[in-house]
NUFIMI-610499 format. One record per residue: residue number from 1; residue in one letter; chain; x negated, z, y negated of N, C-alpha, C, O in turn. Coordinates in steps of 0.02 Angstrom, whole numbers. Layout:
REM residues N
<k:NUM&r:A&c:A&nx:X&nz:Z&ny:Y&cax:X&caz:Z&cay:Y&cx:X&cz:Z&cy:Y&ox:X&oz:Z&oy:Y> $
...
REM end
This chain:
REM residues 95
<k:1&r:M&c:A&nx:-7059&nz:9347&ny:-7900&cax:-7010&caz:9386&cay:-7857&cx:-7016&cz:9344&cy:-7776&ox:-6982&oz:9348&oy:-7725> $
<k:2&r:I&c:A&nx:-7084&nz:9302&ny:-7795&cax:-7102&caz:9265&cay:-7738&cx:-7144&cz:9293&cy:-7687&ox:-7147&oz:9278&oy:-7628> $
<k:3&r:R&c:A&nx:-7182&nz:9341&ny:-7724&cax:-7207&caz:9413&cay:-7702&cx:-7205&cz:9450&cy:-7671&ox:-7249&oz:9471&oy:-7633> $
<k:4&r:A&c:A&nx:-7130&nz:9478&ny:-7682&cax:-7064&caz:9532&cay:-7690&cx:-7063&cz:9483&cy:-7580&ox:-7050&oz:9513&oy:-7528> $
<k:5&r:L&c:A&nx:-7071&nz:9449&ny:-7582&cax:-7026&caz:9389&cay:-7533&cx:-7076&cz:9355&cy:-7482&ox:-7064&oz:9320&oy:-7433> $
<k:6&r:L&c:A&nx:-7159&nz:9385&ny:-7518&cax:-7189&caz:9363&cay:-7454&cx:-7202&cz:9419&cy:-7421&ox:-7196&oz:9417&oy:-7360> $
<k:7&r:Y&c:A&nx:-7235&nz:9513&ny:-7469&cax:-7237&caz:9567&cay:-7436&cx:-7181&cz:9549&cy:-7351&ox:-7196&oz:9536&oy:-7292> $
<k:8&r:A&c:A&nx:-7102&nz:9562&ny:-7395&cax:-7052&caz:9573&cay:-7361&cx:-7090&cz:9533&cy:-7290&ox:-7119&oz:9565&oy:-7246> $
<k:9&r:V&c:A&nx:-7080&nz:9445&ny:-7290&cax:-7116&caz:9414&cay:-7218&cx:-7154&cz:9447&cy:-7200&ox:-7138&oz:9480&oy:-7151> $
<k:10&r:L&c:A&nx:-7226&nz:9459&ny:-7229&cax:-7265&caz:9463&cay:-7194&cx:-7273&cz:9528&cy:-7135&ox:-7296&oz:9529&oy:-7078> $
<k:11&r:S&c:A&nx:-7232&nz:9599&ny:-7193&cax:-7213&caz:9673&cay:-7162&cx:-7163&cz:9659&cy:-7089&ox:-7167&oz:9674&oy:-7029> $
<k:12&r:I&c:A&nx:-7119&nz:9622&ny:-7130&cax:-7097&caz:9618&cay:-7046&cx:-7133&cz:9585&cy:-6968&ox:-7125&oz:9604&oy:-6910> $
<k:13&r:V&c:A&nx:-7178&nz:9527&ny:-6997&cax:-7215&caz:9495&cay:-6939&cx:-7279&cz:9549&cy:-6937&ox:-7320&oz:9551&oy:-6891> $
<k:14&r:A&c:A&nx:-7280&nz:9578&ny:-6976&cax:-7344&caz:9646&cay:-6955&cx:-7314&cz:9652&cy:-6910&ox:-7320&oz:9620&oy:-6858> $
<k:15&r:I&c:A&nx:-7257&nz:9715&ny:-6924&cax:-7224&caz:9749&cay:-6866&cx:-7160&cz:9742&cy:-6798&ox:-7113&oz:9775&oy:-6777> $
<k:16&r:T&c:A&nx:-7193&nz:9683&ny:-6782&cax:-7160&caz:9623&cay:-6737&cx:-7258&cz:9651&cy:-6696&ox:-7277&oz:9700&oy:-6664> $
<k:17&r:V&c:A&nx:-7278&nz:9612&ny:-6712&cax:-7358&caz:9615&cay:-6687&cx:-7362&cz:9674&cy:-6668&ox:-7372&oz:9683&oy:-6608> $
<k:18&r:I&c:A&nx:-7356&nz:9720&ny:-6704&cax:-7389&caz:9803&cay:-6692&cx:-7306&cz:9836&cy:-6623&ox:-7297&oz:9885&oy:-6587> $
<k:19&r:R&c:A&nx:-7272&nz:9786&ny:-6637&cax:-7216&caz:9831&cay:-6590&cx:-7224&cz:9781&cy:-6515&ox:-7194&oz:9806&oy:-6467> $
<k:20&r:L&c:A&nx:-7251&nz:9732&ny:-6503&cax:-7265&caz:9702&cay:-6463&cx:-7353&cz:9715&cy:-6422&ox:-7375&oz:9718&oy:-6365> $
<k:21&r:V&c:A&nx:-7374&nz:9717&ny:-6478&cax:-7444&caz:9748&cay:-6400&cx:-7436&cz:9848&cy:-6404&ox:-7480&oz:9878&oy:-6372> $
<k:22&r:A&c:A&nx:-7380&nz:9896&ny:-6444&cax:-7413&caz:9945&cay:-6404&cx:-7331&cz:9954&cy:-6361&ox:-7310&oz:10012&oy:-6359> $
<k:23&r:G&c:A&nx:-7296&nz:9910&ny:-6336&cax:-7258&caz:9854&cay:-6262&cx:-7293&cz:9864&cy:-6216&ox:-7299&oz:9903&oy:-6169> $
<k:24&r:L&c:A&nx:-7317&nz:9819&ny:-6237&cax:-7410&caz:9774&cay:-6178&cx:-7439&cz:9853&cy:-6174&ox:-7454&oz:9875&oy:-6119> $
<k:25&r:V&c:A&nx:-7447&nz:9891&ny:-6227&cax:-7498&caz:9967&cay:-6194&cx:-7487&cz:9995&cy:-6145&ox:-7520&oz:10016&oy:-6097> $
<k:26&r:M&c:A&nx:-7405&nz:9995&ny:-6169&cax:-7394&caz:10053&cay:-6133&cx:-7364&cz:10019&cy:-6062&ox:-7371&oz:10044&oy:-6006> $
<k:27&r:K&c:A&nx:-7343&nz:9983&ny:-6070&cax:-7322&caz:9936&cay:-5967&cx:-7379&cz:9962&cy:-5949&ox:-7374&oz:10007&oy:-5907> $
<k:28&r:A&c:A&nx:-7447&nz:9944&ny:-5974&cax:-7534&caz:9949&cay:-5933&cx:-7513&cz:9999&cy:-5932&ox:-7488&oz:10004&oy:-5876> $
<k:29&r:V&c:A&nx:-7507&nz:10039&ny:-5956&cax:-7534&caz:10149&cay:-5941&cx:-7494&cz:10156&cy:-5885&ox:-7513&oz:10170&oy:-5828> $
<k:30&r:A&c:A&nx:-7424&nz:10142&ny:-5909&cax:-7351&caz:10132&cay:-5835&cx:-7377&cz:10140&cy:-5774&ox:-7376&oz:10187&oy:-5735> $
<k:31&r:D&c:A&nx:-7413&nz:10051&ny:-5770&cax:-7431&caz:10032&cay:-5700&cx:-7477&cz:10072&cy:-5661&ox:-7470&oz:10095&oy:-5604> $
<k:32&r:S&c:A&nx:-7539&nz:10076&ny:-5711&cax:-7603&caz:10123&cay:-5710&cx:-7589&cz:10190&cy:-5669&ox:-7628&oz:10221&oy:-5633> $
<k:33&r:L&c:A&nx:-7508&nz:10209&ny:-5688&cax:-7493&caz:10297&cay:-5694&cx:-7454&cz:10284&cy:-5600&ox:-7458&oz:10322&oy:-5552> $
<k:34&r:R&c:A&nx:-7425&nz:10227&ny:-5605&cax:-7384&caz:10242&cay:-5537&cx:-7420&cz:10220&cy:-5490&ox:-7468&oz:10183&oy:-5487> $
<k:35&r:P&c:A&nx:-7379&nz:10259&ny:-5442&cax:-7422&caz:10270&cay:-5361&cx:-7424&cz:10220&cy:-5325&ox:-7405&oz:10166&oy:-5349> $
<k:36&r:Q&c:A&nx:-7450&nz:10225&ny:-5250&cax:-7490&caz:10127&cay:-5258&cx:-7395&cz:10118&cy:-5182&ox:-7376&oz:10146&oy:-5131> $
<k:37&r:G&c:A&nx:-7380&nz:10079&ny:-5214&cax:-7314&caz:10037&cay:-5148&cx:-7252&cz:10056&cy:-5194&ox:-7200&oz:10046&oy:-5163> $
<k:38&r:S&c:A&nx:-7242&nz:10079&ny:-5256&cax:-7201&caz:10086&cay:-5308&cx:-7197&cz:10053&cy:-5351&ox:-7239&oz:10049&oy:-5396> $
<k:39&r:P&c:A&nx:-7109&nz:10001&ny:-5346&cax:-7110&caz:9946&cay:-5384&cx:-7177&cz:9968&cy:-5496&ox:-7201&oz:10012&oy:-5531> $
<k:40&r:P&c:A&nx:-7163&nz:9872&ny:-5487&cax:-7186&caz:9886&cay:-5562&cx:-7178&cz:9922&cy:-5595&ox:-7177&oz:9974&oy:-5562> $
<k:41&r:A&c:A&nx:-7167&nz:9939&ny:-5672&cax:-7120&caz:9970&cay:-5713&cx:-7116&cz:9925&cy:-5738&ox:-7161&oz:9891&oy:-5764> $
<k:42&r:G&c:A&nx:-7013&nz:9907&ny:-5732&cax:-6945&caz:9894&cay:-5780&cx:-6898&cz:9866&cy:-5721&ox:-6842&oz:9842&oy:-5728> $
<k:43&r:Q&c:A&nx:-6939&nz:9874&ny:-5648&cax:-6905&caz:9843&cay:-5595&cx:-6882&cz:9905&cy:-5555&ox:-6914&oz:9957&oy:-5566> $
<k:44&r:R&c:A&nx:-6832&nz:9907&ny:-5512&cax:-6788&caz:9977&cay:-5466&cx:-6791&cz:9952&cy:-5405&ox:-6774&oz:9894&oy:-5390> $
<k:45&r:A&c:A&nx:-6820&nz:10005&ny:-5357&cax:-6846&caz:9984&cay:-5316&cx:-6760&cz:9972&cy:-5242&ox:-6727&oz:10016&oy:-5215> $
<k:46&r:R&c:A&nx:-6758&nz:9935&ny:-5239&cax:-6714&caz:9914&cay:-5174&cx:-6708&cz:9955&cy:-5089&ox:-6748&oz:9956&oy:-5043> $
<k:47&r:R&c:A&nx:-6637&nz:9988&ny:-5096&cax:-6641&caz:10028&cay:-5043&cx:-6604&cz:10028&cy:-5017&ox:-6550&oz:10048&oy:-5038> $
<k:48&r:G&c:A&nx:-6616&nz:9998&ny:-4945&cax:-6560&caz:9953&cay:-4886&cx:-6545&cz:9896&cy:-4902&ox:-6568&oz:9886&oy:-4959> $
<k:49&r:G&c:A&nx:-6511&nz:9840&ny:-4878&cax:-6529&caz:9801&cay:-4877&cx:-6440&cz:9735&cy:-4963&ox:-6432&oz:9749&oy:-5022> $
<k:50&r:A&c:A&nx:-6412&nz:9691&ny:-4931&cax:-6406&caz:9676&cay:-4993&cx:-6342&cz:9738&cy:-5010&ox:-6329&oz:9791&oy:-4982> $
<k:51&r:V&c:A&nx:-6320&nz:9713&ny:-5054&cax:-6264&caz:9759&cay:-5092&cx:-6178&cz:9715&cy:-5097&ox:-6168&oz:9669&oy:-5137> $
<k:52&r:P&c:A&nx:-6138&nz:9734&ny:-5060&cax:-6093&caz:9658&cay:-5083&cx:-6065&cz:9672&cy:-5138&ox:-6066&oz:9723&oy:-5173> $
<k:53&r:T&c:A&nx:-6044&nz:9628&ny:-5142&cax:-6034&caz:9598&cay:-5219&cx:-5940&cz:9603&cy:-5228&ox:-5910&oz:9637&oy:-5269> $
<k:54&r:S&c:A&nx:-5921&nz:9575&ny:-5194&cax:-5849&caz:9529&cay:-5184&cx:-5816&cz:9560&cy:-5131&ox:-5852&oz:9575&oy:-5083> $
<k:55&r:G&c:A&nx:-5766&nz:9571&ny:-5129&cax:-5721&caz:9582&cay:-5090&cx:-5634&cz:9623&cy:-5118&ox:-5611&oz:9653&oy:-5167> $
<k:56&r:E&c:A&nx:-5608&nz:9598&ny:-5044&cax:-5535&caz:9671&cay:-5093&cx:-5574&cz:9744&cy:-5085&ox:-5614&oz:9771&oy:-5046> $
<k:57&r:L&c:A&nx:-5540&nz:9759&ny:-5145&cax:-5521&caz:9811&cay:-5188&cx:-5481&cz:9852&cy:-5152&ox:-5430&oz:9820&oy:-5139> $
<k:58&r:K&c:A&nx:-5478&nz:9937&ny:-5115&cax:-5432&caz:9973&cay:-5107&cx:-5446&cz:10027&cy:-5143&ox:-5500&oz:10039&oy:-5172> $
<k:59&r:P&c:A&nx:-5381&nz:10071&ny:-5142&cax:-5398&caz:10133&cay:-5205&cx:-5427&cz:10186&cy:-5156&ox:-5458&oz:10158&oy:-5111> $
<k:60&r:C&c:A&nx:-5425&nz:10248&ny:-5150&cax:-5439&caz:10267&cay:-5104&cx:-5395&cz:10348&cy:-5107&ox:-5394&oz:10389&oy:-5153> $
<k:61&r:Q&c:A&nx:-5370&nz:10350&ny:-5054&cax:-5325&caz:10408&cay:-5033&cx:-5317&cz:10475&cy:-5038&ox:-5271&oz:10510&oy:-5016> $
<k:62&r:S&c:A&nx:-5386&nz:10496&ny:-5080&cax:-5410&caz:10554&cay:-5083&cx:-5407&cz:10578&cy:-5149&ox:-5359&oz:10616&oy:-5157> $
<k:63&r:C&c:A&nx:-5444&nz:10568&ny:-5201&cax:-5455&caz:10561&cay:-5287&cx:-5449&cz:10458&cy:-5333&ox:-5468&oz:10456&oy:-5391> $
<k:64&r:G&c:A&nx:-5426&nz:10401&ny:-5305&cax:-5384&caz:10366&cay:-5319&cx:-5444&cz:10329&cy:-5365&ox:-5433&oz:10297&oy:-5416> $
<k:65&r:A&c:A&nx:-5510&nz:10341&ny:-5333&cax:-5574&caz:10286&cay:-5344&cx:-5555&cz:10212&cy:-5291&ox:-5536&oz:10214&oy:-5232> $
<k:66&r:Y&c:A&nx:-5570&nz:10139&ny:-5342&cax:-5553&caz:10120&cay:-5291&cx:-5635&cz:10096&cy:-5246&ox:-5694&oz:10108&oy:-5259> $
<k:67&r:V&c:A&nx:-5604&nz:10061&ny:-5197&cax:-5712&caz:10044&cay:-5148&cx:-5670&cz:9983&cy:-5104&ox:-5612&oz:9968&oy:-5090> $
<k:68&r:L&c:A&nx:-5748&nz:9953&ny:-5090&cax:-5745&caz:9889&cay:-5067&cx:-5718&cz:9913&cy:-5008&ox:-5727&oz:9972&oy:-4991> $
<k:69&r:A&c:A&nx:-5659&nz:9842&ny:-4946&cax:-5637&caz:9888&cay:-4895&cx:-5683&cz:9877&cy:-4848&ox:-5689&oz:9896&oy:-4790> $
<k:70&r:S&c:A&nx:-5714&nz:9843&ny:-4883&cax:-5790&caz:9793&cay:-4809&cx:-5842&cz:9890&cy:-4818&ox:-5883&oz:9914&oy:-4779> $
<k:71&r:V&c:A&nx:-5825&nz:9907&ny:-4857&cax:-5874&caz:9986&cay:-4823&cx:-5858&cz:10073&cy:-4859&ox:-5892&oz:10119&oy:-4880> $
<k:72&r:A&c:A&nx:-5772&nz:10055&ny:-4848&cax:-5737&caz:10089&cay:-4871&cx:-5765&cz:10132&cy:-4832&ox:-5826&oz:10141&oy:-4835> $
<k:73&r:K&c:A&nx:-5713&nz:10180&ny:-4773&cax:-5737&caz:10266&cay:-4760&cx:-5628&cz:10229&cy:-4734&ox:-5577&oz:10209&oy:-4763> $
<k:74&r:T&c:A&nx:-5656&nz:10244&ny:-4651&cax:-5572&caz:10233&cay:-4641&cx:-5506&cz:10274&cy:-4614&ox:-5505&oz:10314&oy:-4662> $
<k:75&r:L&c:A&nx:-5471&nz:10287&ny:-4588&cax:-5463&caz:10360&cay:-4549&cx:-5381&cz:10326&cy:-4549&ox:-5354&oz:10303&oy:-4599> $
<k:76&r:Q&c:A&nx:-5351&nz:10331&ny:-4480&cax:-5304&caz:10296&cay:-4455&cx:-5244&cz:10352&cy:-4452&ox:-5246&oz:10409&oy:-4431> $
<k:77&r:F&c:A&nx:-5198&nz:10322&ny:-4477&cax:-5114&caz:10336&cay:-4495&cx:-5063&cz:10309&cy:-4421&ox:-5031&oz:10256&oy:-4424> $
<k:78&r:G&c:A&nx:-5063&nz:10327&ny:-4396&cax:-5000&caz:10312&cay:-4341&cx:-5022&cz:10211&cy:-4372&ox:-5075&oz:10201&oy:-4401> $
<k:79&r:S&c:A&nx:-4996&nz:10182&ny:-4365&cax:-4976&caz:10098&cay:-4386&cx:-5040&cz:10072&cy:-4443&ox:-5076&oz:10023&oy:-4435> $
<k:80&r:S&c:A&nx:-5045&nz:10136&ny:-4518&cax:-5088&caz:10121&cay:-4588&cx:-5150&cz:10120&cy:-4542&ox:-5163&oz:10135&oy:-4483> $
<k:81&r:T&c:A&nx:-5192&nz:10088&ny:-4615&cax:-5278&caz:10127&cay:-4630&cx:-5266&cz:10158&cy:-4701&ox:-5234&oz:10138&oy:-4750> $
<k:82&r:A&c:A&nx:-5287&nz:10189&ny:-4694&cax:-5303&caz:10240&cay:-4753&cx:-5371&cz:10241&cy:-4781&ox:-5411&oz:10274&oy:-4747> $
<k:83&r:Y&c:A&nx:-5403&nz:10202&ny:-4857&cax:-5487&caz:10222&cay:-4846&cx:-5464&cz:10231&cy:-4876&ox:-5411&oz:10214&oy:-4902> $
<k:84&r:F&c:A&nx:-5537&nz:10294&ny:-4890&cax:-5594&caz:10317&cay:-4906&cx:-5650&cz:10296&cy:-4962&ox:-5672&oz:10238&oy:-4967> $
<k:85&r:C&c:A&nx:-5676&nz:10359&ny:-5011&cax:-5744&caz:10311&cay:-5078&cx:-5804&cz:10326&cy:-5028&ox:-5849&oz:10290&oy:-5007> $
<k:86&r:S&c:A&nx:-5786&nz:10395&ny:-5018&cax:-5845&caz:10439&cay:-4951&cx:-5821&cz:10488&cy:-4895&ox:-5764&oz:10505&oy:-4878> $
<k:87&r:E&c:A&nx:-5848&nz:10496&ny:-4885&cax:-5804&caz:10566&cay:-4790&cx:-5826&cz:10598&cy:-4826&ox:-5887&oz:10588&oy:-4827> $
<k:88&r:D&c:A&nx:-5803&nz:10653&ny:-4875&cax:-5804&caz:10715&cay:-4903&cx:-5736&cz:10684&cy:-4922&ox:-5694&oz:10728&oy:-4912> $
<k:89&r:C&c:A&nx:-5708&nz:10631&ny:-4944&cax:-5627&caz:10612&cay:-4950&cx:-5597&cz:10601&cy:-4895&ox:-5538&oz:10617&oy:-4887> $
<k:90&r:R&c:A&nx:-5628&nz:10577&ny:-4857&cax:-5591&caz:10564&cay:-4821&cx:-5589&cz:10641&cy:-4753&ox:-5541&oz:10638&oy:-4715> $
<k:91&r:K&c:A&nx:-5634&nz:10699&ny:-4742&cax:-5599&caz:10754&cay:-4736&cx:-5544&cz:10792&cy:-4766&ox:-5501&oz:10825&oy:-4737> $
<k:92&r:K&c:A&nx:-5555&nz:10778&ny:-4841&cax:-5498&caz:10816&cay:-4897&cx:-5439&cz:10797&cy:-4863&ox:-5387&oz:10828&oy:-4859> $
<k:93&r:A&c:A&nx:-5454&nz:10739&ny:-4837&cax:-5386&caz:10693&cay:-4827&cx:-5340&cz:10685&cy:-4750&ox:-5298&oz:10641&oy:-4738> $
<k:94&r:R&c:A&nx:-5367&nz:10750&ny:-4696&cax:-5373&caz:10741&cay:-4630&cx:-5322&cz:10818&cy:-4599&ox:-5342&oz:10875&oy:-4607> $
<k:95&r:P&c:A&nx:-5267&nz:10803&ny:-4570&cax:-5221&caz:10833&cay:-4569&cx:-5256&cz:10906&cy:-4532&ox:-5220&oz:10955&oy:-4521> $
REM end
């Protein structure tokens, strides 16, 4: 009984070590194959500036998706403002 338990524990440890070594090797290969100037494996490139993460959400008048009021495309209808998620939605709503 103890022998079976010992084999199970040793198997778990061996599999964990093998996965760790394989992961490190794969990361090293991926880093060596990436083009110069691109971010390391596991990191995404940032586009533009900071992405807003808070603010007032407004529904798109065309498709109903919610968009931050600070980055929404807008269109004035008389005294009210309509918010749109994209330029395409804004073009659909123009009279």
